[in-house]
N, C-alpha and C positions, 0 to 999 in steps of 0.2 A: 955690205953685211948687212945690215940695221934695217935694209929696204925689206928684207928676205923674212925677216922674222912676223909681220904680218902674215905675208902669205902663209908660212907654216904652219902658224897659227890656227889660220883658219883653216889649212887642211886636214890637221889632228883634228878639228873640231867639226868637222864637214866628215870625216871619214868614223869618229865617235858615235855621231849621232845615226849614221848609215848601219853601224855595226849593230846599233841599238834596235833599230826599228826590224832590222834582218832577224835579229833575235828573238825581239818579240813576235815577229810574224811567225815566225816557224815553232812556236808553239800552238797554233792552230791547227798544224799537222794532225792528223788526229792518230799515226800510228805512233804506237807506244806507251799510249797512255791506261791500255788497257791492261787489270792487271788482276787478272782472274785466275782462281787457283781452280780449276776443276775437280770433283771429289777423287778419293785414292780409291780406287777400282780394284787391285790386287796387289798387295805387296810382296815379294818374297819374303818365303817362312825362311827370317833371318837363324844362321845358326849361329848366332847370340846375341846377347843385345849390345855387344860392344863394337862388332861388324856393322850394327846397324848405327848406332853413332858415330861412328868417324866416317860411316858414307853419309848420314845428315849431316856432319861438320863440311865434308869435303866436294860434295855433289849434289845435294838436294836442290840446292837453288836452281838447277840449272835440270836435275835430272828426276824430277818430281813433280807431283801436283800440288809441292807444300812450300811454294818458293816464298821468300821473302824479299818485298820487296823494297828496295830501299829508296830513300828522301830524294835520292839524284834520278830514281830510275822516272820520275815526272817530269825531268828537265830537258825538250830536245837541245840537243839532236842527241845524248848520252843516252834518253829514252829510248832511242831509234837501238841504238847498240845492245840496252839491256835486253828487250824484247827480243830481237832478233836470235841474240844467243839464248833464253829460253826456248825459244821456240825450236830453235834447232837442236837443243839441246835435250828437250822432250821427244822432239824426232828419234835422234839417235836411239836413245834409251830412258824410259821412266820407270821409276822405281815403283811405282803407282800403278803403274798398268805393267805390271812384269808379266803377265802372260801374251804379249807383243814384240817383245827383245826376244830375238833369235842368237844374239853373237855372245857368249859368254865370254869365250873366249880373248874376243877380240876388248873386252870390259879389260882382263886382266894385263892385258898389252898395252893399253895407252895408260893405264896405271905405271905401269914396271917402267915404261920409258921415261915418265914424267909430263907425259903431256896434258896427263890430267890430276888437277884442276889446273889451269892455265896458271901462270904466272902472274900475267895483270887482273885475273880474278883474285890470287891470293895477296896483295899488295894491296888492293878493297878492301878484304875481308881475311886480315889475320888469322883466323879464327880456322881458318879450311887447311891451313898448312898444315902438313902432318911431317911428322919425324921421322926419319927411316924406318924406325921400330915400328910407327905407325902405319906406314904405307905397306909393309909388309903382314902386318896384321890385316891391313884392309883385303889385301891382296889375300891371303889364307882365308879369311872370312867369304870374301867371296867365291872361292874357287868350292869350301862345303858350301855354302848355299846354293849355289848353283847346282851341286851335283844333287843335295837333298833335293831342291826343287827347282828342276830346272826350269828355264826359262822358255815363253813357247807353251807352256803346263796351260790349260784352259783353266777359269776361275772357278 
């Protein structure tokens, strides 16, 4: 058994070096490093400042052009996941480009069903956690907002 220790020790050293080289190497892949926030084109005419604040807390990082990029969004492979989530979120719904959005009913539905904000996001951003009362207030506020300022209207 004692003759196995040097082999195991060498194995772990080589594995560590390999992982370190791969970890440094993937930082050179450019995807995920761009953290631009395009200009806000047209936000909805919110029914209240409270609705906007709830949406800002729980939604804006992925669903607006006002993303706050955390420190870990600079480290691959996490940066790839963050970039992908922001790109997909903005494509589905962008509060900064309200005139491009069409599905207000779907927006309310994903919040009601607890799909948004996603659990993994709330784990890393506890401020995005909505109480049941806040969730209901956000849903009511989004309904009122989309009623008074229907999505898809010209800027």
